[in-house]
C-alpha positions in Angstrom: -12.3 -18.1 7.4 -10.5 -16.4 4.7 -7.2 -16.4 4.0 -4.9 -14.3 1.5 -1.9 -14.5 -0.5 -0.5 -11.1 -1.5 2.0 -9.2 -3.1 3.7 -5.7 -2.3 6.1 -3.5 -4.5 7.9 -0.6 -3.8 6.8 0.8 -7.1 6.1 -0.3 -10.6 8.4 -3.4 -11.2 10.2 -2.6 -8.2 11.6 -4.7 -5.2 8.2 -7.0 -4.0 7.0 -9.1 -1.3 5.3 -11.9 -1.2 2.9 -12.8 1.9 0.0 -14.9 3.3 -2.4 -13.7 6.2 -5.6 -14.3 7.5 -6.3 -11.1 8.0 -5.0 -8.8 4.6 -6.5 -5.8 5.8 -4.3 -5.6 9.6 -1.6 -7.3 7.3 -1.0 -4.4 5.0 -1.6 -1.9 7.4 1.5 -3.3 9.4 3.7 -3.1 6.0 2.7 0.2 5.7 3.6 1.0 9.2 7.0 -0.3 8.5 7.9 -3.5 10.6 10.9 -2.9 12.2 13.9 -5.2 10.9 12.1 -6.3 8.2 12.5 -6.8 3.9 9.6 -4.5 3.6 10.6 -1.8 5.7 14.8 -1.9 4.2 13.2 -1.4 0.7 10.1 0.9 1.9 7.7 -1.8 0.5 4.3 -0.7 1.3 1.7 -1.0 -2.1 -0.9 -3.9 -2.1 -0.5 -4.6 -5.6 -1.9 -8.2 -6.1 -3.8 -10.6 -4.0 -5.7 -13.7 -4.0 -8.2 -15.8 -1.6 -8.9 -18.8 -0.1 -10.9 -20.7 1.8 -8.2 -23.2 3.7 -5.4 -21.7 5.3 -2.9 -24.9 3.5 -4.4 -23.6 -0.1 -2.7 -20.0 0.6 0.9 -21.6 2.0 0.9 -23.8 -0.5 0.1 -20.7 -3.4 2.2 -18.4 -1.4 5.2 -21.3 -1.5 4.8 -22.0 -5.6 4.8 -17.8 -6.2 8.0 -17.5 -4.3 9.6 -20.3 -6.5 8.6 -18.5 -9.9 11.0 -16.6 -11.8 10.6 -12.6 -11.2 9.0 -12.4 -15.3 6.2 -14.4 -14.5 5.5 -12.6 -11.1 5.5 -9.2 -12.8 3.0 -10.8 -15.6 0.7 -12.6 -13.1 0.4 -8.6 -11.2 0.0 -6.8 -14.7 -2.5 -9.1 -15.8 -5.1 -7.6 -12.7 -3.1 -4.4 -12.3 -1.2 -3.1 -15.0 -0.5 0.3 -13.4 0.7 -1.6 -10.2 -1.5 0.8 -8.7 -2.7 0.2 -4.5 -5.4 -2.0 -4.4 -6.0 -2.1 -0.7 -9.2 -0.8 -0.6 -10.8 -4.1 -2.8 -10.1 -5.9 0.2 -13.2 -7.9 1.8 -14.1 -7.8 5.4 
């Protein structure tokens, strides 16, 4: 199995959301469709700007928890290293 930790944003350096999923493509589509009553719907967070791949679910869960505790500056630096324009990288999700 493959698991993912991902970061979505509503614009460069704007509101972000960090999550984990087994099926990242489907999860991103759910966010883009607007999950009713969610943080991502409220702040229009729809752009996949970063993701990591894991073989073990617990590794992904632990990484998600660590990232959520990071200072905002560290999160922005992490995204900027691989995606300086904060563009949508949904097309890079492997099946």
